[in-house]
ZAFI-584664 format. One record per residue (C-alpha): y, x, z; residue in three letters. Coordinates in steps of 0.25 Angstrom, whole numbers, plus 5000, padded with zeros to 4 digits. Layout:
# residues N
YXZALA ...
//
This chain:
# residues 575
475348194659MET 476348174670THR 477048264680PHE 477748254693ASP 479248254691ILE 479548304705LYS 478948434701TYR 478948444686VAL 480248404678PRO 480348314666PHE 480848384654SER 480348424640ARG 480248544631TYR 481548604627GLY 482448524636SER 483448574647TYR 483348444653PHE 482348404664SER 482048294674PHE 481548344688PRO 481448264700TYR 482148344710ILE 481748334725SER 482048424737LYS 480548434740GLU 480148494726VAL 481448564723TRP 481748624736GLY 482948724736ILE 483148684721ASP 483448544726PHE 484948544723ARG 485248394720VAL 485848284729ASP 484648194726LYS 483148204724GLU 482748134710GLY 482548144695LEU 483648234688TYR 483948264674LEU 484248414674ARG 484748524664THR 484048654665ILE 485048734656HIS 485448864662GLY 486948854663ASN 486948734673THR 487548724687ARG 486848594690PHE 485548564683LYS 485448414687GLU 486148324678ILE 485748184683PHE 484948124694LEU 484048004688LEU 483847884696GLU 483247744692LEU 484147624696ILE 483947474695ASP 485047374689GLY 485847384702TYR 485847534703GLY 484847544714ASN 483947674713LEU 482447654710ILE 481547764712LYS 480547784701PRO 479147844699GLU 479247954689ILE 478147994680ILE 478348114670SER 477648154658THR 478148254648PRO 478648154639GLU 479248044648VAL 479748034663MET 479547894668ASN 480347834680LEU 479647704684LYS 480047604694THR 479647454696LEU 480947404689LYS 480747494677GLY 480647634672GLU 481347754665VAL 480747854655ASP 481347984652ILE 481048064639CYS 481448204633PHE 481348174618PRO 482048314616LEU 482548424624PRO 484048374624GLU 483648224625LEU 483248134636ILE 482947984634ARG 482847894647ILE 482347754645LYS 482347644656GLY 481547514656LYS 481647384663LYS 482647364675GLU 482847514678ILE 484047604676GLY 484347754677LEU 485447824685ARG 485947964681LEU 486748024692SER 487548154692LEU 488248194705GLU 488748334701ASN 490248314697PRO 490248424686TYR 490048324674SER 490748214667PHE 490248094658LEU 490948044646ILE 490647944635PRO 490247994621ILE 490047864614ARG 489447724618GLU 488247734627ASN 488347884627GLU 488947984638TRP 489148134639LEU 488848194653LEU 489548334653ASN 488848394665TYR 489548534665TYR 488948584678ALA 487648584671SER 488248624658ALA 487648514651ILE 488048384643GLN 487248264641ILE 487348144633SER 486948004639LEU 486647894629LEU 486247754634ILE 485347714623LYS 485047574630SER 485447514643GLY 486847524650ARG 487547634658LEU 488347634670LYS 489147754673ILE 489747814686ASP 490447944683ALA 491847944689PRO 492848044682TRP 493748134689THR 494548184678GLY 493648304675THR 492248264678ARG 491448154684CYS 491248144699THR 489748104696HIS 488948034685VAL 488047914688LYS 487447844676LEU 486647714677ASP 485847674665ILE 485347534666LEU 484447454657PRO 484847354647THR 483747254643ASP 482747334652ASP 483047464646GLU 483947584645PHE 483847714638GLU 484747844641LEU 484747964632ILE 485148094638ILE 485548214628LYS 485948354631GLU 487248384624VAL 487548524619ASN 488048594607SER 486648614601ASP 486548504590THR 485248554584GLU 484448444590ASN 485448324588ASP 484748254577GLU 483348254585LYS 484048204597ILE 484648094590GLU 483248064584GLU 482648054598PHE 483747974603ILE 483447864593LYS 481947864595LYS 481247764604ASP 481147824618PHE 479547824618TYR 479547894605GLU 480248004612CYS 479248004623VAL 478148014613HIS 478848124606TYR 478948204619VAL 477448174623LYS 476948224609GLN 477848354610GLU 477348384624PHE 475848364620GLU 476048454608LYS 476648564617PHE 475448544627LEU 474448564615LYS 475148674608SER 475748754619SER 474948744632ILE 473648814634PRO 472348734636GLU 471748724650THR 470548664656PRO 470448514656ASP 470548504671LYS 471948574670LEU 472448484659SER 473448404667THR 474048534673LEU 474048594659ARG 474848474654GLN 475848494665THR 475948644663ALA 476248614648GLY 477348514652TYR 477948614661LEU 478048714650LEU 478448614639TRP 479548544647SER 480048684652SER 480448734639VAL 481948734636VAL 482448744621LYS 483348864617PRO 484748844622ASN 485848934626GLY 485349074628ILE 483849034627LEU 483449054612LYS 482049004613ARG 481248894620PRO 481048934634ALA 480248884646ILE 481048874659VAL 480248894672MET 480448754676SER 481348634673LYS 481548604688ASN 482348724694TRP 481748844688MET 482448814675THR 482548964669ASP 481649064662ILE 481249184670TRP 480849314664SER 479349314669TRP 479149164670ASP 479249144655HIS 478049244653CYS 477049144659PHE 477549024651ASN 477449114638ALA 475949144641ILE 475649004644ALA 476148954630LEU 475649074623SER 474249024621TYR 474648904612LYS 476148914609ASN 476449064607PRO 477849034601GLU 478348964613LEU 477649064622ALA 478349174615TRP 479749114617ASP 479349104632GLN 479049254632PHE 480249294624MET 481249204631VAL 481649314641MET 481749424631PHE 482849344624ASP 483749394635PHE 483249534637GLN 484449624639ASN 484749764633ASP 484049834645SER 482749754643GLY 482849664655ALA 482549524655LEU 483349414663PRO 482749354676ASP 482949214669TYR 483649144658VAL 483949004654ASN 484748944642ASP 486048994648HIS 485749104658GLU 485149244660GLN 484949294674TYR 484849444675TRP 484849474690ASN 483349484691PHE 482149504681SER 480749474681LYS 479449554680PRO 479049614667PRO 477749524664ILE 478149514650HIS 477149614645GLY 476049544652TRP 476549414646THR 476649474632LEU 475249524633ARG 474749384636LYS 475549324625LEU 474949414615VAL 473549384621GLU 473749234620ASN 474449224606SER 474749294593THR 476149354594ILE 476749414581ASP 477249554579VAL 478749514578LYS 478649444592LYS 477849564598LEU 478949654593LYS 480049574599GLU 479249564612ALA 478949714612TYR 480449744611MET 480849654623HIS 479649694632LEU 479949844630SER 481349824634ASN 480949744646TRP 479949844650THR 480849964649ASN 481949884657TRP 481049884669TRP 480650024668LEU 482050074665GLU 482949984673HIS 482049944685ARG 481650084691ASP 482850124699TYR 482050234706ASP 481550294693ASN 480150304698ASP 479550234685GLY 479150104693ILE 480049984690PRO 480549894701GLN 480949754704TYR 482449744709ASN 482149604716HIS 480949514718GLY 481549424707ASN 481249534697ASP 479749534700SER 479749374699GLY 479249374713TRP 480649354719ASP 480349364734ASN 479049434734SER 478849514747THR 478749644738VAL 480249624738PHE 480349624753ILE 480949774752GLU 482249784745ARG 482149804730PRO 481949864720PRO 480449854722ILE 479349924714GLU 478249824713SER 476949864705PRO 476949734698ASP 478149774690LEU 477549904685SER 476249834682ALA 476949724673PHE 477649844666LEU 476349914664VAL 475849794657ILE 477149774649GLN 477049914644MET 475649894640GLU 475949764633THR 477149834626LEU 476149944621SER 475149834615ASN 476349764608ILE 476849894603ALA 475449914596GLU 475549774590LYS 476849794584ILE 476649934579GLY 477350024589LYS 476250114592LYS 477050224599GLU 477750124608GLU 476350064611ALA 475850204616VAL 477150224624LYS 477050084631TRP 475650114634ARG 475950244641GLU 477150184648ARG 476250074654SER 475250184659PHE 476350264665GLU 476950144673LEU 475550104677LEU 475250244682ASP 476650254690ARG 476350114695MET 475050154701LEU 475650284707LYS 476850214713HIS 476250084719PHE 474750114722LEU 474450124737THR 473050104743GLU 472650034730ASP 473849934730GLU 475049934722LEU 476249924732ILE 477649894728PRO 478749984732ARG 480249994735VAL 480950064723SER 481550194727GLY 480950224740ASN 479550164736HIS 479250104749LYS 478050024748GLN 478249874750ILE 477249794759LYS 477049664753SER 476049554752MET 476549504739SER 475649474727LEU 476649544718LEU 476149684718PRO 474749634714LEU 475449584700MET 475249734696SER 473749694694MET 474249654680ILE 473949794675VAL 472549764678GLY 471449874677GLU 472549974675LYS 472649974691LEU 471550054698PRO 470349974702LYS 470549984717LYS 471949924715VAL 471449804707LEU 470349784717GLU 471349784729LYS 472349694721MET 471149584718ILE 470749594733LYS 472249564737ARG 472349454728LEU 471149384734LYS 471349424748ASP 472849414750GLU 473449324739PHE 472449224734LEU 472549084740THR 471848954736PRO 472948934726TYR 473149074720GLY 473849194723LEU 474949194733ALA 476149284730THR 476149334745GLU 474949354753ASN 474949224762PRO 474749314774ASN 476049394772SER 477149364782LYS 478049344770PHE 477149234764TYR 477849094762GLU 477148974756SER 478448944748ASP 478949084747GLY 479049104732TYR 478449244730TRP 478049254744ARG 476749174744GLY 476749064733PRO 475849064721ILE 476549084708TRP 476049064694ALA 476449204688PRO 475849294699SER 474549214697THR 474549224682MET 474849374683LEU 473749404693ILE 472749314686VAL 473049384673ASP 472849524679SER 471549484686LEU 471049444672LYS 471449574666LYS 470549644676ILE 469349544675ASN 469549484689GLU 469349354682ASN 468749274693GLU 469949304702LEU 470849264691ALA 470149134689LEU 470149104703GLU 471649124705ILE 471849044692SER 471048924698LYS 471848934710ARG 473148924702PHE 472648804695MET 472348734708LYS 473748774713LEU 474348714700ILE 473548584702GLU 474148574716LYS 475548634715GLY 475948604701GLY 476648704692PHE 477548754703ALA 478348884703GLU 477448934715ASN 476448874725PHE 476148884739ASP 474948984739ALA 474248914750ILE 474448764748THR 474648764733GLY 475948684734GLU 476848704722GLY 478248764726LEU 479648774720ARG 479848734706ASP 478648644702ARG 478748654687ALA 478648794684HIS 478248834670THR 477648974673TRP 476648904683THR 476248804672ALA 476148924662SER 475249004672VAL 474348884674PHE 474148864659LEU 473849014657ILE 472849024668LEU 472248894664ALA 472148944650LYS 471649084652GLU 470749074664LEU 470048934661PHE 469748964647LYS 468248934649SER 468648794654GLN 469548754643ILE 
//
């Protein structure tokens, strides 16, 4: 398989390094470099500047040569008429770069917060303290030309030209830190032949694809491989405050783990790799605070608490239990965390004490700028109550499995009570209408968000479900799936984030809800349109609902995961 480096970065399982091709066209507001091109980046969470080097090919006179770039999971090839360069990640901390024929490589760093010093013959240390990273640069073959003027405290810039000797050069880049656990293996892979390393990575990826990624119909096999690559290459190893392998949302610019995104990645892996799936589910609960809240996002160095994300974790755990066998010890751990998370919403996010939990900002809902939040928050939206109804139902089921019979009864009762309050509070003319917390003013919105409450399924009155289904078909269904804002709304924007574009998580939640109420034909139709959307727009963060164009970050793991889930669950008869 190959992939387009303009959209999908080149990386590997476990690594905090990545190679994206950064262009203003694709990166938009996140284009923060001086020059378009191929970059080596770090995605550690404590970095001021993630770009380490711009990579450019040069001839023997230092003239730039633009290459054709072909990327596979195991090697990225930069090809020109004068020669070519191959890049491989044998290990998460190790990059090998090999040039052949009359071609050289220029690495340039314009940011002055760095210095370069010699370690030993043919090896240099770059201390890039603005990015909180140190890397070793070893010239295994070829010759090095250095331009790195010293000011007395740092280098004004760093430019390294690696040129061939006898028609080849090889550069080895190694991340340097205090963790020496992998040193022996790193030295082993430095000594190996370059193409042995390529073969090793190829086998590793193919093993992951076979052992972790669910099967899909043959016609979707190429997309399955790309989705598998996105999940494999977006894993980062335990480091800093991260205590387990975790899938970041992307190794482009969405380089953190958000506390609902991780749920979809967990479900996608649960069919064939329940251990890695469990790590994805539990990663956010590793940071749960004493009150029961989860952070908005985490990375290996940072927890961000200004916002939260919706409590879809009970719904997620229900699906994990359906897809794989989870032992009692894990269920007990999840039960404790999920109980605390549920109680946090009910006890700490109900300022008017009406028994209906609230969002304090659109970001808390995951639908950052949805028109539900046109009114000043806090907002009581029916989807939040619905998620908690399902979460308490899941807690009741888990309590039964782990022998907590009395607590099972209590959670079931609390679930029924919240459902009853939800219907009394939101229901108007067979619709669940969001309200402003406190004065309970109804919010007139043409957002898809309130329809997420369909997740409670047949617990809703028949007329309410019928109206929801009619609205889905009449107001939100486009040739590519479900728009997040009615295209006829005055607030609709083709690239309006949650004011129009199609998103994977909203698609997944609606499709799953439709299946639960036996609306299988509509669920299948939405899924087929989503497949068409992926074929056209790739695994983007979100998509233009009318044209199907991929928008924002083009290598988003939850999009890949939802594709795999829908392809697995809704096309079983075709596999």
